[in-house]
C-alpha positions in Angstrom: 25.2 19.2 7.1 26.8 18.9 3.4 24.0 18.1 1.1 25.7 16.2 -2.0 23.3 15.9 -5.2 23.6 13.6 -8.3 22.2 14.5 -11.5 19.7 12.4 -13.6 17.2 12.3 -15.6 14.2 13.0 -15.9 12.0 12.6 -19.4 8.7 15.2 -20.1 6.7 16.4 -22.4 8.0 18.8 -24.6 5.0 21.5 -23.8 5.6 20.9 -20.3 8.5 21.8 -20.4 8.4 24.8 -22.0 5.7 26.1 -19.8 7.6 25.1 -17.1 10.7 27.3 -19.0 8.4 30.4 -19.0 6.9 30.2 -15.7 11.1 29.9 -15.1 10.1 27.4 -12.2 12.7 25.1 -10.4 12.3 22.1 -11.8 15.3 20.1 -9.2 13.6 22.3 -6.6 9.8 21.1 -7.4 10.7 17.3 -8.2 12.7 16.6 -4.8 10.0 18.5 -3.0 7.6 16.2 -4.6 9.2 13.6 -4.5 9.9 13.3 -1.0 6.4 13.9 -0.7 5.4 10.8 -2.5 8.2 8.6 -0.6 6.5 9.7 2.8 3.4 8.6 1.8 4.6 5.3 -0.2 6.5 4.8 3.6 3.0 5.1 5.4 0.7 3.0 3.1 3.6 0.0 3.8 3.4 0.7 7.3 -0.3 0.4 7.7 -0.2 -2.8 4.8 2.2 -4.0 7.4 1.0 -3.4 10.6 -2.2 -4.1 9.9 -3.1 -7.0 11.8 -1.2 -5.3 14.9 -3.9 -2.5 14.2 -6.8 -4.3 14.3 -6.2 -6.0 17.9 -5.2 -3.0 19.1 -8.2 -1.2 18.7 -10.3 -4.8 19.5 -8.4 -4.8 23.4 -9.1 -1.2 23.4 -13.0 -1.7 22.1 -13.2 -4.3 24.9 -11.3 -2.4 28.1 -11.2 1.5 27.2 -7.8 3.2 26.9 -5.8 3.3 30.2 -5.9 6.9 30.8 -10.0 6.7 30.9 -9.7 7.1 34.9 -7.8 10.5 34.5 -9.1 12.4 31.5 -10.9 15.3 32.5 -12.8 15.6 28.9 
């Protein structure tokens, strides 16, 4: 798989940029990793919000009737 990258613009505090350079941290790699994490977290929260009612209903049914696997569990 060929990954294409695009340039973007990021604004940082000057002191933070100097500290980053002194620490020799790959800013692009760090931003990519952290941004992927933040996007996953955001998508997870959106999914939970969009499915809140269905989850509540499933929990109600489970509390009322138990799980289908209850008769087969050995623990």
